[in-house]
CHARMM internal coordinates of N, CA and C (Angstrom, degrees):
IC EDIT
DIST 1 N 1 CA 1.4838
DIST 1 CA 1 C 1.5122
ANGL 1 N 1 CA 1 C 113.25
DIST 1 C 2 N 1.3247
ANGL 1 CA 1 C 2 N 121.64
DIHE 1 N 1 CA 1 C 2 N -38.23
DIST 2 N 2 CA 1.5046
ANGL 1 C 2 N 2 CA 118.86
DIHE 1 CA 1 C 2 N 2 CA 177.96
DIST 2 CA 2 C 1.5363
ANGL 2 N 2 CA 2 C 112.37
DIHE 1 C 2 N 2 CA 2 C -59.50
DIST 2 C 3 N 1.3494
ANGL 2 CA 2 C 3 N 116.16
DIHE 2 N 2 CA 2 C 3 N -34.50
DIST 3 N 3 CA 1.4477
ANGL 2 C 3 N 3 CA 118.76
DIHE 2 CA 2 C 3 N 3 CA -178.48
DIST 3 CA 3 C 1.5148
ANGL 3 N 3 CA 3 C 110.64
DIHE 2 C 3 N 3 CA 3 C -62.35
DIST 3 C 4 N 1.3230
ANGL 3 CA 3 C 4 N 114.50
DIHE 3 N 3 CA 3 C 4 N -44.03
DIST 4 N 4 CA 1.4720
ANGL 3 C 4 N 4 CA 120.81
DIHE 3 CA 3 C 4 N 4 CA -178.86
DIST 4 CA 4 C 1.5272
ANGL 4 N 4 CA 4 C 110.14
DIHE 3 C 4 N 4 CA 4 C -66.06
DIST 4 C 5 N 1.3101
ANGL 4 CA 4 C 5 N 115.54
DIHE 4 N 4 CA 4 C 5 N -43.58
DIST 5 N 5 CA 1.4870
ANGL 4 C 5 N 5 CA 120.55
DIHE 4 CA 4 C 5 N 5 CA 178.77
DIST 5 CA 5 C 1.5376
ANGL 5 N 5 CA 5 C 110.61
DIHE 4 C 5 N 5 CA 5 C -62.21
DIST 5 C 6 N 1.3287
ANGL 5 CA 5 C 6 N 118.23
DIHE 5 N 5 CA 5 C 6 N -44.53
DIST 6 N 6 CA 1.4692
ANGL 5 C 6 N 6 CA 120.69
DIHE 5 CA 5 C 6 N 6 CA -179.48
DIST 6 CA 6 C 1.5264
ANGL 6 N 6 CA 6 C 109.36
DIHE 5 C 6 N 6 CA 6 C -65.61
DIST 6 C 7 N 1.3269
ANGL 6 CA 6 C 7 N 116.78
DIHE 6 N 6 CA 6 C 7 N -42.47
DIST 7 N 7 CA 1.4613
ANGL 6 C 7 N 7 CA 118.55
DIHE 6 CA 6 C 7 N 7 CA 178.82
DIST 7 CA 7 C 1.5419
ANGL 7 N 7 CA 7 C 111.93
DIHE 6 C 7 N 7 CA 7 C -62.96
DIST 7 C 8 N 1.3037
ANGL 7 CA 7 C 8 N 115.65
DIHE 7 N 7 CA 7 C 8 N -43.00
DIST 8 N 8 CA 1.4605
ANGL 7 C 8 N 8 CA 120.67
DIHE 7 CA 7 C 8 N 8 CA -179.96
DIST 8 CA 8 C 1.5576
ANGL 8 N 8 CA 8 C 109.83
DIHE 7 C 8 N 8 CA 8 C -63.24
DIST 8 C 9 N 1.3153
ANGL 8 CA 8 C 9 N 115.90
DIHE 8 N 8 CA 8 C 9 N -44.44
DIST 9 N 9 CA 1.4573
ANGL 8 C 9 N 9 CA 120.71
DIHE 8 CA 8 C 9 N 9 CA 179.75
DIST 9 CA 9 C 1.5000
ANGL 9 N 9 CA 9 C 112.74
DIHE 8 C 9 N 9 CA 9 C -61.51
DIST 9 C 10 N 1.3300
ANGL 9 CA 9 C 10 N 115.08
DIHE 9 N 9 CA 9 C 10 N -41.62
DIST 10 N 10 CA 1.4780
ANGL 9 C 10 N 10 CA 121.15
DIHE 9 CA 9 C 10 N 10 CA 177.60
DIST 10 CA 10 C 1.5694
ANGL 10 N 10 CA 10 C 109.18
DIHE 9 C 10 N 10 CA 10 C -63.48
DIST 10 C 11 N 1.3036
ANGL 10 CA 10 C 11 N 116.59
DIHE 10 N 10 CA 10 C 11 N -42.66
DIST 11 N 11 CA 1.4713
ANGL 10 C 11 N 11 CA 119.57
DIHE 10 CA 10 C 11 N 11 CA -179.76
DIST 11 CA 11 C 1.5388
ANGL 11 N 11 CA 11 C 109.16
DIHE 10 C 11 N 11 CA 11 C -64.92
DIST 11 C 12 N 1.2838
ANGL 11 CA 11 C 12 N 118.56
DIHE 11 N 11 CA 11 C 12 N -39.87
DIST 12 N 12 CA 1.4730
ANGL 11 C 12 N 12 CA 119.89
DIHE 11 CA 11 C 12 N 12 CA 179.09
DIST 12 CA 12 C 1.5306
ANGL 12 N 12 CA 12 C 111.68
DIHE 11 C 12 N 12 CA 12 C -66.21
DIST 12 C 13 N 1.3125
ANGL 12 CA 12 C 13 N 115.89
DIHE 12 N 12 CA 12 C 13 N -43.19
DIST 13 N 13 CA 1.4653
ANGL 12 C 13 N 13 CA 119.85
DIHE 12 CA 12 C 13 N 13 CA 179.71
DIST 13 CA 13 C 1.5046
ANGL 13 N 13 CA 13 C 111.36
DIHE 12 C 13 N 13 CA 13 C -63.74
DIST 13 C 14 N 1.3243
ANGL 13 CA 13 C 14 N 116.12
DIHE 13 N 13 CA 13 C 14 N -42.08
DIST 14 N 14 CA 1.4933
ANGL 13 C 14 N 14 CA 118.16
DIHE 13 CA 13 C 14 N 14 CA 177.79
DIST 14 CA 14 C 1.5359
ANGL 14 N 14 CA 14 C 111.11
DIHE 13 C 14 N 14 CA 14 C -67.48
DIST 14 C 15 N 1.3397
ANGL 14 CA 14 C 15 N 114.71
DIHE 14 N 14 CA 14 C 15 N -36.40
DIST 15 N 15 CA 1.4571
ANGL 14 C 15 N 15 CA 119.51
DIHE 14 CA 14 C 15 N 15 CA 177.59
DIST 15 CA 15 C 1.5308
ANGL 15 N 15 CA 15 C 111.36
DIHE 14 C 15 N 15 CA 15 C -64.70
DIST 15 C 16 N 1.2948
ANGL 15 CA 15 C 16 N 116.88
DIHE 15 N 15 CA 15 C 16 N -32.30
DIST 16 N 16 CA 1.4747
ANGL 15 C 16 N 16 CA 118.55
DIHE 15 CA 15 C 16 N 16 CA 178.33
DIST 16 CA 16 C 1.5252
ANGL 16 N 16 CA 16 C 112.07
DIHE 15 C 16 N 16 CA 16 C -71.29
DIST 16 C 17 N 1.3176
ANGL 16 CA 16 C 17 N 114.77
DIHE 16 N 16 CA 16 C 17 N -28.69
DIST 17 N 17 CA 1.4947
ANGL 16 C 17 N 17 CA 119.78
DIHE 16 CA 16 C 17 N 17 CA -179.83
DIST 17 CA 17 C 1.4832
ANGL 17 N 17 CA 17 C 113.41
DIHE 16 C 17 N 17 CA 17 C -84.92
DIST 17 C 18 N 1.3166
ANGL 17 CA 17 C 18 N 119.91
DIHE 17 N 17 CA 17 C 18 N -21.90
DIST 18 N 18 CA 1.4493
ANGL 17 C 18 N 18 CA 121.74
DIHE 17 CA 17 C 18 N 18 CA -175.37
DIST 18 CA 18 C 1.5331
ANGL 18 N 18 CA 18 C 116.54
DIHE 17 C 18 N 18 CA 18 C -63.50
DIST 18 C 19 N 1.3555
ANGL 18 CA 18 C 19 N 120.35
DIHE 18 N 18 CA 18 C 19 N -31.92
DIST 19 N 19 CA 1.4694
ANGL 18 C 19 N 19 CA 115.49
DIHE 18 CA 18 C 19 N 19 CA 176.53
DIST 19 CA 19 C 1.5344
ANGL 19 N 19 CA 19 C 112.89
DIHE 18 C 19 N 19 CA 19 C -66.81
DIST 19 C 20 N 1.2657
ANGL 19 CA 19 C 20 N 117.97
DIHE 19 N 19 CA 19 C 20 N -24.71
DIST 20 N 20 CA 1.4812
ANGL 19 C 20 N 20 CA 121.23
DIHE 19 CA 19 C 20 N 20 CA 177.15
DIST 20 CA 20 C 1.5281
ANGL 20 N 20 CA 20 C 109.26
DIHE 19 C 20 N 20 CA 20 C -64.80
DIST 20 C 21 N 1.3291
ANGL 20 CA 20 C 21 N 116.51
DIHE 20 N 20 CA 20 C 21 N -44.19
DIST 21 N 21 CA 1.4521
ANGL 20 C 21 N 21 CA 121.76
DIHE 20 CA 20 C 21 N 21 CA -178.26
DIST 21 CA 21 C 1.5144
ANGL 21 N 21 CA 21 C 111.28
DIHE 20 C 21 N 21 CA 21 C -69.36
DIST 21 C 22 N 1.3325
ANGL 21 CA 21 C 22 N 117.74
DIHE 21 N 21 CA 21 C 22 N -35.40
DIST 22 N 22 CA 1.4604
ANGL 21 C 22 N 22 CA 120.87
DIHE 21 CA 21 C 22 N 22 CA -178.05
DIST 22 CA 22 C 1.5297
ANGL 22 N 22 CA 22 C 110.14
DIHE 21 C 22 N 22 CA 22 C -67.16
DIST 22 C 23 N 1.3097
ANGL 22 CA 22 C 23 N 117.20
DIHE 22 N 22 CA 22 C 23 N -39.29
DIST 23 N 23 CA 1.4684
ANGL 22 C 23 N 23 CA 120.88
DIHE 22 CA 22 C 23 N 23 CA -179.33
DIST 23 CA 23 C 1.4954
ANGL 23 N 23 CA 23 C 114.28
DIHE 22 C 23 N 23 CA 23 C -98.56
DIST 23 C 24 N 1.3019
ANGL 23 CA 23 C 24 N 117.04
DIHE 23 N 23 CA 23 C 24 N 25.43
DIST 24 N 24 CA 1.4976
ANGL 23 C 24 N 24 CA 122.19
DIHE 23 CA 23 C 24 N 24 CA -172.24
DIST 24 CA 24 C 1.4984
ANGL 24 N 24 CA 24 C 111.47
DIHE 23 C 24 N 24 CA 24 C -62.52
DIST 24 C 25 N 1.3241
ANGL 24 CA 24 C 25 N 120.17
DIHE 24 N 24 CA 24 C 25 N -39.60
DIST 25 N 25 CA 1.4914
ANGL 24 C 25 N 25 CA 122.66
DIHE 24 CA 24 C 25 N 25 CA -173.01
DIST 25 CA 25 C 1.5468
ANGL 25 N 25 CA 25 C 109.46
DIHE 24 C 25 N 25 CA 25 C -72.25
DIST 25 C 26 N 1.2908
ANGL 25 CA 25 C 26 N 120.09
DIHE 25 N 25 CA 25 C 26 N -17.80
DIST 26 N 26 CA 1.4822
ANGL 25 C 26 N 26 CA 120.66
DIHE 25 CA 25 C 26 N 26 CA -177.75
DIST 26 CA 26 C 1.5291
ANGL 26 N 26 CA 26 C 111.62
DIHE 25 C 26 N 26 CA 26 C -86.71
DIST 26 C 27 N 1.3382
ANGL 26 CA 26 C 27 N 117.12
DIHE 26 N 26 CA 26 C 27 N -1.01
DIST 27 N 27 CA 1.4690
ANGL 26 C 27 N 27 CA 119.73
DIHE 26 CA 26 C 27 N 27 CA -176.69
DIST 27 CA 27 C 1.5192
ANGL 27 N 27 CA 27 C 113.82
DIHE 26 C 27 N 27 CA 27 C -96.02
DIST 27 C 28 N 1.3185
ANGL 27 CA 27 C 28 N 115.85
DIHE 27 N 27 CA 27 C 28 N 153.47
DIST 28 N 28 CA 1.5059
ANGL 27 C 28 N 28 CA 120.27
DIHE 27 CA 27 C 28 N 28 CA 175.32
DIST 28 CA 28 C 1.5297
ANGL 28 N 28 CA 28 C 107.83
DIHE 27 C 28 N 28 CA 28 C -76.20
DIST 28 C 29 N 1.2885
ANGL 28 CA 28 C 29 N 114.71
DIHE 28 N 28 CA 28 C 29 N 165.78
DIST 29 N 29 CA 1.4597
ANGL 28 C 29 N 29 CA 119.78
DIHE 28 CA 28 C 29 N 29 CA 179.49
DIST 29 CA 29 C 1.5146
ANGL 29 N 29 CA 29 C 113.67
DIHE 28 C 29 N 29 CA 29 C -63.37
DIST 29 C 30 N 1.3245
ANGL 29 CA 29 C 30 N 117.91
DIHE 29 N 29 CA 29 C 30 N -42.61
DIST 30 N 30 CA 1.4526
ANGL 29 C 30 N 30 CA 122.97
DIHE 29 CA 29 C 30 N 30 CA 178.35
DIST 30 CA 30 C 1.5762
ANGL 30 N 30 CA 30 C 110.10
DIHE 29 C 30 N 30 CA 30 C -61.29
DIST 30 C 31 N 1.3145
ANGL 30 CA 30 C 31 N 115.24
DIHE 30 N 30 CA 30 C 31 N -43.62
DIST 31 N 31 CA 1.4407
ANGL 30 C 31 N 31 CA 119.44
DIHE 30 CA 30 C 31 N 31 CA 179.20
DIST 31 CA 31 C 1.5173
ANGL 31 N 31 CA 31 C 111.41
DIHE 30 C 31 N 31 CA 31 C -66.10
DIST 31 C 32 N 1.3197
ANGL 31 CA 31 C 32 N 117.26
DIHE 31 N 31 CA 31 C 32 N -38.03
DIST 32 N 32 CA 1.4517
ANGL 31 C 32 N 32 CA 120.56
DIHE 31 CA 31 C 32 N 32 CA 176.63
DIST 32 CA 32 C 1.4759
ANGL 32 N 32 CA 32 C 112.91
DIHE 31 C 32 N 32 CA 32 C -60.65
DIST 32 C 33 N 1.3189
ANGL 32 CA 32 C 33 N 117.29
DIHE 32 N 32 CA 32 C 33 N -43.40
DIST 33 N 33 CA 1.4922
ANGL 32 C 33 N 33 CA 123.40
DIHE 32 CA 32 C 33 N 33 CA 177.28
DIST 33 CA 33 C 1.5188
ANGL 33 N 33 CA 33 C 109.04
DIHE 32 C 33 N 33 CA 33 C -59.75
DIST 33 C 34 N 1.3207
ANGL 33 CA 33 C 34 N 116.70
DIHE 33 N 33 CA 33 C 34 N -47.92
DIST 34 N 34 CA 1.4689
ANGL 33 C 34 N 34 CA 121.24
DIHE 33 CA 33 C 34 N 34 CA -178.87
DIST 34 CA 34 C 1.5458
ANGL 34 N 34 CA 34 C 108.75
DIHE 33 C 34 N 34 CA 34 C -62.01
DIST 34 C 35 N 1.3082
ANGL 34 CA 34 C 35 N 118.14
DIHE 34 N 34 CA 34 C 35 N -44.70
DIST 35 N 35 CA 1.4623
ANGL 34 C 35 N 35 CA 120.74
DIHE 34 CA 34 C 35 N 35 CA -178.24
DIST 35 CA 35 C 1.5124
ANGL 35 N 35 CA 35 C 111.81
DIHE 34 C 35 N 35 CA 35 C -64.75
DIST 35 C 36 N 1.2911
ANGL 35 CA 35 C 36 N 117.07
DIHE 35 N 35 CA 35 C 36 N -37.53
DIST 36 N 36 CA 1.4999
ANGL 35 C 36 N 36 CA 120.72
DIHE 35 CA 35 C 36 N 36 CA 178.50
DIST 36 CA 36 C 1.5200
ANGL 36 N 36 CA 36 C 106.46
DIHE 35 C 36 N 36 CA 36 C -62.95
DIST 36 C 37 N 1.3079
ANGL 36 CA 36 C 37 N 118.02
DIHE 36 N 36 CA 36 C 37 N -47.32
DIST 37 N 37 CA 1.4638
ANGL 36 C 37 N 37 CA 121.01
DIHE 36 CA 36 C 37 N 37 CA -177.23
DIST 37 CA 37 C 1.5499
ANGL 37 N 37 CA 37 C 111.49
DIHE 36 C 37 N 37 CA 37 C -67.26
DIST 37 C 38 N 1.2979
ANGL 37 CA 37 C 38 N 116.98
DIHE 37 N 37 CA 37 C 38 N -32.30
DIST 38 N 38 CA 1.4600
ANGL 37 C 38 N 38 CA 120.23
DIHE 37 CA 37 C 38 N 38 CA 178.78
DIST 38 CA 38 C 1.5386
ANGL 38 N 38 CA 38 C 113.21
DIHE 37 C 38 N 38 CA 38 C -77.64
DIST 38 C 39 N 1.3325
ANGL 38 CA 38 C 39 N 116.26
DIHE 38 N 38 CA 38 C 39 N -30.82
DIST 39 N 39 CA 1.4406
ANGL 38 C 39 N 39 CA 119.67
DIHE 38 CA 38 C 39 N 39 CA -175.74
DIST 39 CA 39 C 1.5243
ANGL 39 N 39 CA 39 C 112.67
DIHE 38 C 39 N 39 CA 39 C -86.91
DIST 39 C 40 N 1.2950
ANGL 39 CA 39 C 40 N 117.92
DIHE 39 N 39 CA 39 C 40 N -24.58
DIST 40 N 40 CA 1.4733
ANGL 39 C 40 N 40 CA 122.46
DIHE 39 CA 39 C 40 N 40 CA -177.91
DIST 40 CA 40 C 1.5364
ANGL 40 N 40 CA 40 C 112.05
DIHE 39 C 40 N 40 CA 40 C -53.17
DIST 40 C 41 N 1.3293
ANGL 40 CA 40 C 41 N 121.10
DIHE 40 N 40 CA 40 C 41 N -51.14
DIST 41 N 41 CA 1.4682
ANGL 40 C 41 N 41 CA 119.47
DIHE 40 CA 40 C 41 N 41 CA 177.47
DIST 41 CA 41 C 1.5141
ANGL 41 N 41 CA 41 C 113.79
DIHE 40 C 41 N 41 CA 41 C -61.21
DIST 41 C 42 N 1.3013
ANGL 41 CA 41 C 42 N 117.90
DIHE 41 N 41 CA 41 C 42 N -34.02
DIST 42 N 42 CA 1.4794
ANGL 41 C 42 N 42 CA 120.26
DIHE 41 CA 41 C 42 N 42 CA 179.66
DIST 42 CA 42 C 1.5229
ANGL 42 N 42 CA 42 C 108.73
DIHE 41 C 42 N 42 CA 42 C -68.75
DIST 42 C 43 N 1.3048
ANGL 42 CA 42 C 43 N 118.95
DIHE 42 N 42 CA 42 C 43 N -41.88
DIST 43 N 43 CA 1.4575
ANGL 42 C 43 N 43 CA 121.04
DIHE 42 CA 42 C 43 N 43 CA 178.92
DIST 43 CA 43 C 1.5261
ANGL 43 N 43 CA 43 C 111.43
DIHE 42 C 43 N 43 CA 43 C -70.67
DIST 43 C 44 N 1.3144
ANGL 43 CA 43 C 44 N 116.65
DIHE 43 N 43 CA 43 C 44 N -30.67
DIST 44 N 44 CA 1.4693
ANGL 43 C 44 N 44 CA 118.95
DIHE 43 CA 43 C 44 N 44 CA 174.93
DIST 44 CA 44 C 1.5367
ANGL 44 N 44 CA 44 C 111.84
DIHE 43 C 44 N 44 CA 44 C -64.33
DIST 44 C 45 N 1.3444
ANGL 44 CA 44 C 45 N 113.95
DIHE 44 N 44 CA 44 C 45 N -44.48
DIST 45 N 45 CA 1.5047
ANGL 44 C 45 N 45 CA 119.30
DIHE 44 CA 44 C 45 N 45 CA 177.38
DIST 45 CA 45 C 1.5472
ANGL 45 N 45 CA 45 C 109.28
DIHE 44 C 45 N 45 CA 45 C -63.45
DIST 45 C 46 N 1.3484
ANGL 45 CA 45 C 46 N 117.44
DIHE 45 N 45 CA 45 C 46 N -40.09
DIST 46 N 46 CA 1.4566
ANGL 45 C 46 N 46 CA 119.21
DIHE 45 CA 45 C 46 N 46 CA 177.72
DIST 46 CA 46 C 1.5307
ANGL 46 N 46 CA 46 C 111.56
DIHE 45 C 46 N 46 CA 46 C -64.09
DIST 46 C 47 N 1.3295
ANGL 46 CA 46 C 47 N 117.46
DIHE 46 N 46 CA 46 C 47 N -39.31
DIST 47 N 47 CA 1.4601
ANGL 46 C 47 N 47 CA 120.25
DIHE 46 CA 46 C 47 N 47 CA 176.85
DIST 47 CA 47 C 1.5392
ANGL 47 N 47 CA 47 C 110.46
DIHE 46 C 47 N 47 CA 47 C -64.24
DIST 47 C 48 N 1.3069
ANGL 47 CA 47 C 48 N 116.86
DIHE 47 N 47 CA 47 C 48 N -42.13
DIST 48 N 48 CA 1.4553
ANGL 47 C 48 N 48 CA 119.88
DIHE 47 CA 47 C 48 N 48 CA 178.44
DIST 48 CA 48 C 1.5286
ANGL 48 N 48 CA 48 C 111.29
DIHE 47 C 48 N 48 CA 48 C -64.68
DIST 48 C 49 N 1.3321
ANGL 48 CA 48 C 49 N 118.01
DIHE 48 N 48 CA 48 C 49 N -37.02
DIST 49 N 49 CA 1.4498
ANGL 48 C 49 N 49 CA 120.90
DIHE 48 CA 48 C 49 N 49 CA 175.97
DIST 49 CA 49 C 1.5228
ANGL 49 N 49 CA 49 C 111.90
DIHE 48 C 49 N 49 CA 49 C -64.95
DIST 49 C 50 N 1.3184
ANGL 49 CA 49 C 50 N 115.81
DIHE 49 N 49 CA 49 C 50 N -41.53
DIST 50 N 50 CA 1.4803
ANGL 49 C 50 N 50 CA 118.78
DIHE 49 CA 49 C 50 N 50 CA 178.49
DIST 50 CA 50 C 1.5237
ANGL 50 N 50 CA 50 C 110.14
DIHE 49 C 50 N 50 CA 50 C -66.39
DIST 50 C 51 N 1.3571
ANGL 50 CA 50 C 51 N 118.67
DIHE 50 N 50 CA 50 C 51 N -37.99
DIST 51 N 51 CA 1.4512
ANGL 50 C 51 N 51 CA 120.26
DIHE 50 CA 50 C 51 N 51 CA 178.68
DIST 51 CA 51 C 1.5274
ANGL 51 N 51 CA 51 C 108.87
DIHE 50 C 51 N 51 CA 51 C -64.70
DIST 51 C 52 N 1.3053
ANGL 51 CA 51 C 52 N 116.57
DIHE 51 N 51 CA 51 C 52 N -42.54
DIST 52 N 52 CA 1.4815
ANGL 51 C 52 N 52 CA 119.55
DIHE 51 CA 51 C 52 N 52 CA 179.56
DIST 52 CA 52 C 1.4926
ANGL 52 N 52 CA 52 C 110.97
DIHE 51 C 52 N 52 CA 52 C -67.11
DIST 52 C 53 N 1.2910
ANGL 52 CA 52 C 53 N 118.95
DIHE 52 N 52 CA 52 C 53 N -31.59
DIST 53 N 53 CA 1.5150
ANGL 52 C 53 N 53 CA 121.20
DIHE 52 CA 52 C 53 N 53 CA -179.45
DIST 53 CA 53 C 1.5530
ANGL 53 N 53 CA 53 C 108.46
DIHE 52 C 53 N 53 CA 53 C -73.07
DIST 53 C 54 N 1.3337
ANGL 53 CA 53 C 54 N 115.99
DIHE 53 N 53 CA 53 C 54 N -39.03
DIST 54 N 54 CA 1.4645
ANGL 53 C 54 N 54 CA 118.68
DIHE 53 CA 53 C 54 N 54 CA -176.88
DIST 54 CA 54 C 1.5395
ANGL 54 N 54 CA 54 C 112.31
DIHE 53 C 54 N 54 CA 54 C -76.82
DIST 54 C 55 N 1.3329
ANGL 54 CA 54 C 55 N 116.79
DIHE 54 N 54 CA 54 C 55 N -36.39
DIST 55 N 55 CA 1.4669
ANGL 54 C 55 N 55 CA 120.55
DIHE 54 CA 54 C 55 N 55 CA -176.84
DIST 55 CA 55 C 1.5679
ANGL 55 N 55 CA 55 C 108.82
DIHE 54 C 55 N 55 CA 55 C -134.01
DIST 55 C 56 N 1.2847
ANGL 55 CA 55 C 56 N 118.63
DIHE 55 N 55 CA 55 C 56 N 82.03
DIST 56 N 56 CA 1.4606
ANGL 55 C 56 N 56 CA 120.05
DIHE 55 CA 55 C 56 N 56 CA -178.08
DIST 56 CA 56 C 1.5192
ANGL 56 N 56 CA 56 C 111.68
DIHE 55 C 56 N 56 CA 56 C -58.63
DIST 56 C 57 N 1.2998
ANGL 56 CA 56 C 57 N 115.07
DIHE 56 N 56 CA 56 C 57 N 132.46
DIST 57 N 57 CA 1.4542
ANGL 56 C 57 N 57 CA 120.44
DIHE 56 CA 56 C 57 N 57 CA -179.43
DIST 57 CA 57 C 1.4547
ANGL 57 N 57 CA 57 C 115.90
DIHE 56 C 57 N 57 CA 57 C 92.71
DIST 57 C 58 N 1.3461
ANGL 57 CA 57 C 58 N 118.17
DIHE 57 N 57 CA 57 C 58 N -12.78
DIST 58 N 58 CA 1.4412
ANGL 57 C 58 N 58 CA 120.57
DIHE 57 CA 57 C 58 N 58 CA -175.84
DIST 58 CA 58 C 1.5256
ANGL 58 N 58 CA 58 C 112.27
DIHE 57 C 58 N 58 CA 58 C -66.83
DIST 58 C 59 N 1.3120
ANGL 58 CA 58 C 59 N 117.40
DIHE 58 N 58 CA 58 C 59 N -36.02
DIST 59 N 59 CA 1.4589
ANGL 58 C 59 N 59 CA 122.74
DIHE 58 CA 58 C 59 N 59 CA 178.03
DIST 59 CA 59 C 1.4819
ANGL 59 N 59 CA 59 C 110.96
DIHE 58 C 59 N 59 CA 59 C -66.38
DIST 59 C 60 N 1.3621
ANGL 59 CA 59 C 60 N 116.50
DIHE 59 N 59 CA 59 C 60 N -41.78
DIST 60 N 60 CA 1.4735
ANGL 59 C 60 N 60 CA 121.79
DIHE 59 CA 59 C 60 N 60 CA 179.55
DIST 60 CA 60 C 1.5005
ANGL 60 N 60 CA 60 C 111.34
DIHE 59 C 60 N 60 CA 60 C -65.43
DIST 60 C 61 N 1.3875
ANGL 60 CA 60 C 61 N 116.19
DIHE 60 N 60 CA 60 C 61 N -41.23
DIST 61 N 61 CA 1.4881
ANGL 60 C 61 N 61 CA 120.07
DIHE 60 CA 60 C 61 N 61 CA 177.25
DIST 61 CA 61 C 1.5140
ANGL 61 N 61 CA 61 C 109.63
DIHE 60 C 61 N 61 CA 61 C -63.61
DIST 61 C 62 N 1.2998
ANGL 61 CA 61 C 62 N 118.68
DIHE 61 N 61 CA 61 C 62 N -42.60
DIST 62 N 62 CA 1.4435
ANGL 61 C 62 N 62 CA 121.86
DIHE 61 CA 61 C 62 N 62 CA -179.90
DIST 62 CA 62 C 1.5373
ANGL 62 N 62 CA 62 C 110.75
DIHE 61 C 62 N 62 CA 62 C -63.44
DIST 62 C 63 N 1.2942
ANGL 62 CA 62 C 63 N 117.77
DIHE 62 N 62 CA 62 C 63 N -42.33
DIST 63 N 63 CA 1.4447
ANGL 62 C 63 N 63 CA 121.15
DIHE 62 CA 62 C 63 N 63 CA 177.50
DIST 63 CA 63 C 1.5544
ANGL 63 N 63 CA 63 C 111.45
DIHE 62 C 63 N 63 CA 63 C -62.60
DIST 63 C 64 N 1.3250
ANGL 63 CA 63 C 64 N 115.60
DIHE 63 N 63 CA 63 C 64 N -41.99
DIST 64 N 64 CA 1.4910
ANGL 63 C 64 N 64 CA 118.56
DIHE 63 CA 63 C 64 N 64 CA 179.75
DIST 64 CA 64 C 1.5037
ANGL 64 N 64 CA 64 C 108.77
DIHE 63 C 64 N 64 CA 64 C -64.68
DIST 64 C 65 N 1.3520
ANGL 64 CA 64 C 65 N 119.46
DIHE 64 N 64 CA 64 C 65 N -42.32
DIST 65 N 65 CA 1.4411
ANGL 64 C 65 N 65 CA 120.91
DIHE 64 CA 64 C 65 N 65 CA -179.27
DIST 65 CA 65 C 1.5486
ANGL 65 N 65 CA 65 C 110.06
DIHE 64 C 65 N 65 CA 65 C -64.32
DIST 65 C 66 N 1.3129
ANGL 65 CA 65 C 66 N 117.56
DIHE 65 N 65 CA 65 C 66 N -36.96
DIST 66 N 66 CA 1.4608
ANGL 65 C 66 N 66 CA 120.78
DIHE 65 CA 65 C 66 N 66 CA 179.91
DIST 66 CA 66 C 1.5247
ANGL 66 N 66 CA 66 C 110.73
DIHE 65 C 66 N 66 CA 66 C -67.41
DIST 66 C 67 N 1.3877
ANGL 66 CA 66 C 67 N 115.22
DIHE 66 N 66 CA 66 C 67 N -40.85
DIST 67 N 67 CA 1.4559
ANGL 66 C 67 N 67 CA 116.89
DIHE 66 CA 66 C 67 N 67 CA 178.12
DIST 67 CA 67 C 1.5136
ANGL 67 N 67 CA 67 C 111.27
DIHE 66 C 67 N 67 CA 67 C -68.25
DIST 67 C 68 N 1.3035
ANGL 67 CA 67 C 68 N 119.06
DIHE 67 N 67 CA 67 C 68 N -35.15
DIST 68 N 68 CA 1.4800
ANGL 67 C 68 N 68 CA 121.02
DIHE 67 CA 67 C 68 N 68 CA 176.24
DIST 68 CA 68 C 1.5109
ANGL 68 N 68 CA 68 C 112.08
DIHE 67 C 68 N 68 CA 68 C -65.17
DIST 68 C 69 N 1.2996
ANGL 68 CA 68 C 69 N 116.25
DIHE 68 N 68 CA 68 C 69 N -41.70
DIST 69 N 69 CA 1.4711
ANGL 68 C 69 N 69 CA 119.15
DIHE 68 CA 68 C 69 N 69 CA 177.85
DIST 69 CA 69 C 1.5274
ANGL 69 N 69 CA 69 C 109.76
DIHE 68 C 69 N 69 CA 69 C -65.42
DIST 69 C 70 N 1.3374
ANGL 69 CA 69 C 70 N 117.72
DIHE 69 N 69 CA 69 C 70 N -41.24
DIST 70 N 70 CA 1.4384
ANGL 69 C 70 N 70 CA 119.76
DIHE 69 CA 69 C 70 N 70 CA 179.40
DIST 70 CA 70 C 1.5122
ANGL 70 N 70 CA 70 C 112.17
DIHE 69 C 70 N 70 CA 70 C -63.96
DIST 70 C 71 N 1.3513
ANGL 70 CA 70 C 71 N 116.38
DIHE 70 N 70 CA 70 C 71 N -39.23
DIST 71 N 71 CA 1.4576
ANGL 70 C 71 N 71 CA 121.57
DIHE 70 CA 70 C 71 N 71 CA -179.14
DIST 71 CA 71 C 1.5333
ANGL 71 N 71 CA 71 C 109.76
DIHE 70 C 71 N 71 CA 71 C -69.16
DIST 71 C 72 N 1.3258
ANGL 71 CA 71 C 72 N 117.28
DIHE 71 N 71 CA 71 C 72 N -39.78
DIST 72 N 72 CA 1.4911
ANGL 71 C 72 N 72 CA 120.36
DIHE 71 CA 71 C 72 N 72 CA -179.98
DIST 72 CA 72 C 1.5232
ANGL 72 N 72 CA 72 C 109.62
DIHE 71 C 72 N 72 CA 72 C -69.95
DIST 72 C 73 N 1.3268
ANGL 72 CA 72 C 73 N 118.46
DIHE 72 N 72 CA 72 C 73 N -35.65
DIST 73 N 73 CA 1.4312
ANGL 72 C 73 N 73 CA 121.07
DIHE 72 CA 72 C 73 N 73 CA 176.93
DIST 73 CA 73 C 1.5017
ANGL 73 N 73 CA 73 C 114.06
DIHE 72 C 73 N 73 CA 73 C -68.21
DIST 73 C 74 N 1.3289
ANGL 73 CA 73 C 74 N 117.08
DIHE 73 N 73 CA 73 C 74 N -34.26
DIST 74 N 74 CA 1.4726
ANGL 73 C 74 N 74 CA 122.70
DIHE 73 CA 73 C 74 N 74 CA 179.16
DIST 74 CA 74 C 1.5629
ANGL 74 N 74 CA 74 C 109.93
DIHE 73 C 74 N 74 CA 74 C -73.28
DIST 74 C 75 N 1.3505
ANGL 74 CA 74 C 75 N 116.57
DIHE 74 N 74 CA 74 C 75 N -28.77
DIST 75 N 75 CA 1.4474
ANGL 74 C 75 N 75 CA 119.21
DIHE 74 CA 74 C 75 N 75 CA -175.56
DIST 75 CA 75 C 1.5374
ANGL 75 N 75 CA 75 C 111.38
DIHE 74 C 75 N 75 CA 75 C -76.69
DIST 75 C 76 N 1.3259
ANGL 75 CA 75 C 76 N 117.17
DIHE 75 N 75 CA 75 C 76 N -18.46
DIST 76 N 76 CA 1.4751
ANGL 75 C 76 N 76 CA 119.92
DIHE 75 CA 75 C 76 N 76 CA -177.70
DIST 76 CA 76 C 1.4802
ANGL 76 N 76 CA 76 C 112.33
DIHE 75 C 76 N 76 CA 76 C -74.51
END
COOR INIT
IC SEED 1 N 1 CA 1 C
IC BUILD
């Protein structure tokens, strides 16, 4: 079930960003910069959802490895 949920969430997030891309040429340069900065976190979350849907547990393992590296670096 988590795979389906993550895949659906990624599809919804990408679907929310697609109208921005379709109407990209009608926007001013300042608005384009703002939209890119606003959409980047959404696309990052969508990418993480897709990663989690494709390989369940991979994000948790990566977080545990990062915490272990941080802890071993602090102990030195």
